[in-house]
N, CA, C and O atoms as a CHARMM CRD file, in Angstrom:
* protein
*
  196
    1    1 MET  N     -6.43400  -4.25600  -0.18000 PROA 1      0.00000
    2    1 MET  CA    -6.15800  -5.19100   0.87200 PROA 1      0.00000
    3    1 MET  C     -4.65500  -5.37400   0.91400 PROA 1      0.00000
    4    1 MET  O     -4.00600  -5.50600  -0.12300 PROA 1      0.00000
    5    2 ARG  N     -4.10000  -5.38000   2.13500 PROA 2      0.00000
    6    2 ARG  CA    -2.66600  -5.60500   2.26800 PROA 2      0.00000
    7    2 ARG  C     -2.37300  -6.30500   3.58500 PROA 2      0.00000
    8    2 ARG  O     -3.15000  -6.24200   4.53800 PROA 2      0.00000
    9    3 THR  N     -1.23700  -6.96700   3.60400 PROA 3      0.00000
   10    3 THR  CA    -0.81200  -7.66700   4.80600 PROA 3      0.00000
   11    3 THR  C      0.70700  -7.63200   4.91300 PROA 3      0.00000
   12    3 THR  O      1.41300  -7.51400   3.91100 PROA 3      0.00000
   13    4 ASP  N      1.18200  -7.73400   6.11400 PROA 4      0.00000
   14    4 ASP  CA     2.62000  -7.88800   6.33500 PROA 4      0.00000
   15    4 ASP  C      2.92500  -9.33600   6.73300 PROA 4      0.00000
   16    4 ASP  O      4.02900  -9.65500   7.17400 PROA 4      0.00000
   17    5 GLY  N      1.92700 -10.19600   6.56800 PROA 5      0.00000
   18    5 GLY  CA     2.06200 -11.59500   6.94400 PROA 5      0.00000
   19    5 GLY  C      1.43200 -11.90100   8.28900 PROA 5      0.00000
   20    5 GLY  O      1.17300 -13.06100   8.61100 PROA 5      0.00000
   21    6 GLU  N      1.18800 -10.87700   9.06200 PROA 6      0.00000
   22    6 GLU  CA     0.56200 -11.04200  10.37400 PROA 6      0.00000
   23    6 GLU  C     -0.70800 -10.20600  10.49800 PROA 6      0.00000
   24    6 GLU  O     -1.73300 -10.69700  10.96900 PROA 6      0.00000
   25    7 PHE  N     -0.64300  -8.95900  10.08000 PROA 7      0.00000
   26    7 PHE  CA    -1.77000  -8.04800  10.18400 PROA 7      0.00000
   27    7 PHE  C     -2.34600  -7.78600   8.79900 PROA 7      0.00000
   28    7 PHE  O     -1.62600  -7.78800   7.80100 PROA 7      0.00000
   29    8 TRP  N     -3.66900  -7.55900   8.75300 PROA 8      0.00000
   30    8 TRP  CA    -4.37700  -7.31400   7.50100 PROA 8      0.00000
   31    8 TRP  C     -5.04300  -5.94700   7.57000 PROA 8      0.00000
   32    8 TRP  O     -5.54500  -5.54400   8.61900 PROA 8      0.00000
   33    9 GLU  N     -5.04400  -5.23600   6.44400 PROA 9      0.00000
   34    9 GLU  CA    -5.72300  -3.95400   6.33200 PROA 9      0.00000
   35    9 GLU  C     -6.47100  -3.90800   5.00400 PROA 9      0.00000
   36    9 GLU  O     -6.06700  -4.51400   4.01200 PROA 9      0.00000
   37   10 VAL  N     -7.56400  -3.17200   5.02500 PROA 10     0.00000
   38   10 VAL  CA    -8.32700  -2.90500   3.80700 PROA 10     0.00000
   39   10 VAL  C     -8.37500  -1.39400   3.66600 PROA 10     0.00000
   40   10 VAL  O     -8.69500  -0.68300   4.61900 PROA 10     0.00000
   41   11 GLU  N     -8.05600  -0.90500   2.47200 PROA 11     0.00000
   42   11 GLU  CA    -8.12000   0.53000   2.21100 PROA 11     0.00000
   43   11 GLU  C     -9.08100   0.78700   1.06500 PROA 11     0.00000
   44   11 GLU  O     -9.01700   0.13600   0.02200 PROA 11     0.00000
   45   12 ALA  N     -9.96800   1.74200   1.27300 PROA 12     0.00000
   46   12 ALA  CA   -10.88800   2.18500   0.22600 PROA 12     0.00000
   47   12 ALA  C    -10.54500   3.62300  -0.08800 PROA 12     0.00000
   48   12 ALA  O    -10.31300   4.43100   0.81000 PROA 12     0.00000
   49   13 GLN  N    -10.51600   3.93800  -1.38000 PROA 13     0.00000
   50   13 GLN  CA   -10.19000   5.29300  -1.80000 PROA 13     0.00000
   51   13 GLN  C    -11.15600   5.73000  -2.88000 PROA 13     0.00000
   52   13 GLN  O    -11.45000   4.98000  -3.81100 PROA 13     0.00000
   53   14 MET  N    -11.64500   6.95000  -2.74600 PROA 14     0.00000
   54   14 MET  CA   -12.55200   7.53300  -3.73200 PROA 14     0.00000
   55   14 MET  C    -11.96100   8.84300  -4.22200 PROA 14     0.00000
   56   14 MET  O    -11.36900   9.59800  -3.45100 PROA 14     0.00000
   57   15 GLY  N    -12.12600   9.10400  -5.50100 PROA 15     0.00000
   58   15 GLY  CA   -11.70600  10.39200  -6.03800 PROA 15     0.00000
   59   15 GLY  C    -10.28900  10.42600  -6.56100 PROA 15     0.00000
   60   15 GLY  O     -9.71400  11.50600  -6.69600 PROA 15     0.00000
   61   16 GLY  N     -9.71400   9.29200  -6.85700 PROA 16     0.00000
   62   16 GLY  CA    -8.36900   9.26200  -7.43100 PROA 16     0.00000
   63   16 GLY  C     -7.28700   9.46900  -6.38700 PROA 16     0.00000
   64   16 GLY  O     -7.56200   9.39800  -5.18900 PROA 16     0.00000
   65   17 PRO  N     -6.05000   9.72600  -6.82800 PROA 17     0.00000
   66   17 PRO  CA    -4.91100   9.83100  -5.90700 PROA 17     0.00000
   67   17 PRO  C     -5.06300  10.92800  -4.85100 PROA 17     0.00000
   68   17 PRO  O     -4.52300  10.81200  -3.75100 PROA 17     0.00000
   69   18 ASP  N     -5.78900  11.98200  -5.18500 PROA 18     0.00000
   70   18 ASP  CA    -5.96700  13.08200  -4.24000 PROA 18     0.00000
   71   18 ASP  C     -7.28300  12.99100  -3.47100 PROA 18     0.00000
   72   18 ASP  O     -7.63700  13.90400  -2.72500 PROA 18     0.00000
   73   19 GLY  N     -8.00100  11.89100  -3.65500 PROA 19     0.00000
   74   19 GLY  CA    -9.29700  11.71200  -3.00600 PROA 19     0.00000
   75   19 GLY  C     -9.17100  11.27200  -1.56100 PROA 19     0.00000
   76   19 GLY  O     -8.07500  11.17800  -1.00900 PROA 19     0.00000
   77   20 LYS  N    -10.30000  11.01000  -0.97400 PROA 20     0.00000
   78   20 LYS  CA   -10.35700  10.56200   0.41800 PROA 20     0.00000
   79   20 LYS  C    -10.13200   9.05900   0.49000 PROA 20     0.00000
   80   20 LYS  O    -10.50600   8.31900  -0.42100 PROA 20     0.00000
   81   21 SER  N     -9.52000   8.61900   1.57700 PROA 21     0.00000
   82   21 SER  CA    -9.33800   7.18000   1.76800 PROA 21     0.00000
   83   21 SER  C     -9.63700   6.80900   3.21300 PROA 21     0.00000
   84   21 SER  O     -9.58700   7.64200   4.11800 PROA 21     0.00000
   85   22 LYS  N     -9.94700   5.54000   3.39500 PROA 22     0.00000
   86   22 LYS  CA   -10.23500   5.01000   4.72700 PROA 22     0.00000
   87   22 LYS  C     -9.53700   3.66500   4.83100 PROA 22     0.00000
   88   22 LYS  O     -9.59800   2.85000   3.91100 PROA 22     0.00000
   89   23 VAL  N     -8.87100   3.43600   5.96200 PROA 23     0.00000
   90   23 VAL  CA    -8.16800   2.18300   6.20900 PROA 23     0.00000
   91   23 VAL  C     -8.79400   1.50800   7.42400 PROA 23     0.00000
   92   23 VAL  O     -9.00600   2.14100   8.45800 PROA 23     0.00000
   93   24 GLN  N     -9.08600   0.22600   7.28800 PROA 24     0.00000
   94   24 GLN  CA    -9.65000  -0.55300   8.38700 PROA 24     0.00000
   95   24 GLN  C     -8.76400  -1.76800   8.63700 PROA 24     0.00000
   96   24 GLN  O     -8.47400  -2.52400   7.70900 PROA 24     0.00000
   97   25 GLN  N     -8.33700  -1.96000   9.87400 PROA 25     0.00000
   98   25 GLN  CA    -7.56300  -3.14200  10.21800 PROA 25     0.00000
   99   25 GLN  C     -8.51400  -4.30800  10.44800 PROA 25     0.00000
  100   25 GLN  O     -9.62100  -4.13100  10.95800 PROA 25     0.00000
  101   26 CYS  N     -8.06900  -5.50500  10.06600 PROA 26     0.00000
  102   26 CYS  CA    -8.87600  -6.71300  10.19500 PROA 26     0.00000
  103   26 CYS  C     -8.05800  -7.79100  10.89800 PROA 26     0.00000
  104   26 CYS  O     -6.83400  -7.81500  10.77700 PROA 26     0.00000
  105   27 PRO  N     -8.72000  -8.67800  11.62700 PROA 27     0.00000
  106   27 PRO  CA    -8.00000  -9.71700  12.37100 PROA 27     0.00000
  107   27 PRO  C     -7.43500 -10.83300  11.49700 PROA 27     0.00000
  108   27 PRO  O     -6.56800 -11.58000  11.95000 PROA 27     0.00000
  109   28 GLY  N     -7.90300 -10.96600  10.26000 PROA 28     0.00000
  110   28 GLY  CA    -7.41000 -12.03800   9.40300 PROA 28     0.00000
  111   28 GLY  C     -7.82400 -11.84300   7.96700 PROA 28     0.00000
  112   28 GLY  O     -8.54500 -10.90300   7.63200 PROA 28     0.00000
  113   29 ARG  N     -7.35100 -12.76300   7.10100 PROA 29     0.00000
  114   29 ARG  CA    -7.62000 -12.67100   5.67200 PROA 29     0.00000
  115   29 ARG  C     -9.11000 -12.76500   5.36400 PROA 29     0.00000
  116   29 ARG  O     -9.61700 -12.00900   4.53600 PROA 29     0.00000
  117   30 ALA  N     -9.80500 -13.66700   6.00900 PROA 30     0.00000
  118   30 ALA  CA   -11.23400 -13.86400   5.72100 PROA 30     0.00000
  119   30 ALA  C    -12.02800 -12.58900   5.99100 PROA 30     0.00000
  120   30 ALA  O    -12.84500 -12.18300   5.16500 PROA 30     0.00000
  121   31 SER  N    -11.79700 -11.96000   7.13100 PROA 31     0.00000
  122   31 SER  CA   -12.54400 -10.73900   7.45200 PROA 31     0.00000
  123   31 SER  C    -12.13000  -9.59100   6.52600 PROA 31     0.00000
  124   31 SER  O    -12.96200  -8.74700   6.19500 PROA 31     0.00000
  125   32 ALA  N    -10.87300  -9.54300   6.10500 PROA 32     0.00000
  126   32 ALA  CA   -10.42800  -8.51800   5.16200 PROA 32     0.00000
  127   32 ALA  C    -11.12100  -8.69300   3.81500 PROA 32     0.00000
  128   32 ALA  O    -11.51400  -7.70600   3.19300 PROA 32     0.00000
  129   33 MET  N    -11.27500  -9.93500   3.35600 PROA 33     0.00000
  130   33 MET  CA   -11.95700 -10.19200   2.09300 PROA 33     0.00000
  131   33 MET  C    -13.43100  -9.80400   2.16800 PROA 33     0.00000
  132   33 MET  O    -13.97100  -9.22700   1.22500 PROA 33     0.00000
  133   34 ILE  N    -14.07300 -10.11700   3.27500 PROA 34     0.00000
  134   34 ILE  CA   -15.49000  -9.75800   3.45200 PROA 34     0.00000
  135   34 ILE  C    -15.65400  -8.24600   3.40200 PROA 34     0.00000
  136   34 ILE  O    -16.55200  -7.73900   2.73100 PROA 34     0.00000
  137   35 LEU  N    -14.79000  -7.52600   4.10900 PROA 35     0.00000
  138   35 LEU  CA   -14.86900  -6.06600   4.12700 PROA 35     0.00000
  139   35 LEU  C    -14.56500  -5.48700   2.74500 PROA 35     0.00000
  140   35 LEU  O    -15.26100  -4.57700   2.29500 PROA 35     0.00000
  141   36 ALA  N    -13.55100  -5.99300   2.07700 PROA 36     0.00000
  142   36 ALA  CA   -13.20600  -5.50100   0.73600 PROA 36     0.00000
  143   36 ALA  C    -14.37000  -5.71500  -0.22700 PROA 36     0.00000
  144   36 ALA  O    -14.68400  -4.83200  -1.02400 PROA 36     0.00000
  145   37 ASP  N    -15.00300  -6.86300  -0.16100 PROA 37     0.00000
  146   37 ASP  CA   -16.16300  -7.14300  -1.01800 PROA 37     0.00000
  147   37 ASP  C    -17.30100  -6.16700  -0.72700 PROA 37     0.00000
  148   37 ASP  O    -17.96700  -5.69000  -1.64600 PROA 37     0.00000
  149   38 ALA  N    -17.51700  -5.87400   0.54400 PROA 38     0.00000
  150   38 ALA  CA   -18.60100  -4.96300   0.92600 PROA 38     0.00000
  151   38 ALA  C    -18.30400  -3.53000   0.48200 PROA 38     0.00000
  152   38 ALA  O    -19.20600  -2.82200   0.03500 PROA 38     0.00000
  153   39 TRP  N    -17.05700  -3.10400   0.60100 PROA 39     0.00000
  154   39 TRP  CA   -16.68100  -1.73200   0.27000 PROA 39     0.00000
  155   39 TRP  C    -16.60900  -1.47100  -1.22100 PROA 39     0.00000
  156   39 TRP  O    -16.87600  -0.35300  -1.66100 PROA 39     0.00000
  157   40 ARG  N    -16.25600  -2.46800  -2.00400 PROA 40     0.00000
  158   40 ARG  CA   -16.00600  -2.17400  -3.40900 PROA 40     0.00000
  159   40 ARG  C    -17.27300  -1.89600  -4.19600 PROA 40     0.00000
  160   40 ARG  O    -17.20400  -1.20800  -5.21500 PROA 40     0.00000
  161   41 GLY  N    -18.41500  -2.39200  -3.77900 PROA 41     0.00000
  162   41 GLY  CA   -19.68100  -2.07000  -4.42400 PROA 41     0.00000
  163   41 GLY  C    -19.81300  -2.66400  -5.81200 PROA 41     0.00000
  164   41 GLY  O    -19.00400  -3.50100  -6.21300 PROA 41     0.00000
  165   42 PRO  N    -20.84200  -2.22900  -6.55600 PROA 42     0.00000
  166   42 PRO  CA   -21.13300  -2.82600  -7.85500 PROA 42     0.00000
  167   42 PRO  C    -20.15200  -2.42400  -8.95500 PROA 42     0.00000
  168   42 PRO  O    -19.96400  -3.18200  -9.90600 PROA 42     0.00000
  169   43 ARG  N    -19.52800  -1.26500  -8.85200 PROA 43     0.00000
  170   43 ARG  CA   -18.58300  -0.80500  -9.88500 PROA 43     0.00000
  171   43 ARG  C    -17.18600  -0.78200  -9.30000 PROA 43     0.00000
  172   43 ARG  O    -16.72400   0.25400  -8.82200 PROA 43     0.00000
  173   44 TRP  N    -16.51700  -1.91000  -9.33700 PROA 44     0.00000
  174   44 TRP  CA   -15.20100  -1.99600  -8.71500 PROA 44     0.00000
  175   44 TRP  C    -14.16600  -2.47500  -9.71800 PROA 44     0.00000
  176   44 TRP  O    -14.47300  -3.04900 -10.76300 PROA 44     0.00000
  177   45 GLN  N    -12.94800  -2.21200  -9.34800 PROA 45     0.00000
  178   45 GLN  CA   -11.84100  -2.64600 -10.17400 PROA 45     0.00000
  179   45 GLN  C    -10.61900  -2.79700  -9.25800 PROA 45     0.00000
  180   45 GLN  O    -10.21100  -1.84100  -8.60000 PROA 45     0.00000
  181   46 TRP  N    -10.04100  -4.00300  -9.22100 PROA 46     0.00000
  182   46 TRP  CA    -8.84100  -4.21400  -8.41900 PROA 46     0.00000
  183   46 TRP  C     -7.66800  -3.49600  -9.06800 PROA 46     0.00000
  184   46 TRP  O     -7.54200  -3.46100 -10.29200 PROA 46     0.00000
  185   47 ARG  N     -6.82700  -2.93500  -8.24200 PROA 47     0.00000
  186   47 ARG  CA    -5.64700  -2.25900  -8.72400 PROA 47     0.00000
  187   47 ARG  C     -4.46500  -2.68400  -7.86200 PROA 47     0.00000
  188   47 ARG  O     -4.51200  -2.54700  -6.63900 PROA 47     0.00000
  189   48 LYS  N     -3.42800  -3.18900  -8.47200 PROA 48     0.00000
  190   48 LYS  CA    -2.25300  -3.62700  -7.73200 PROA 48     0.00000
  191   48 LYS  C     -1.41400  -2.41400  -7.38000 PROA 48     0.00000
  192   48 LYS  O     -1.10900  -1.59000  -8.24300 PROA 48     0.00000
  193   49 LEU  N     -1.04100  -2.30400  -6.11000 PROA 49     0.00000
  194   49 LEU  CA    -0.23200  -1.16700  -5.65700 PROA 49     0.00000
  195   49 LEU  C      1.16000  -1.61300  -5.29400 PROA 49     0.00000
  196   49 LEU  O      1.98600  -0.79400  -4.89100 PROA 49     0.00000
């Protein structure tokens, strides 16, 4: 999840640094959190970038 203070994005990545990723823009923090929770699944780990 990232923001520039105005826009929010959620990025999911599978397969390490060379794996596939998907970015979804969200209208606000609440919707970004909901999407991040849904995407991370049962085996998740936050990583600061």
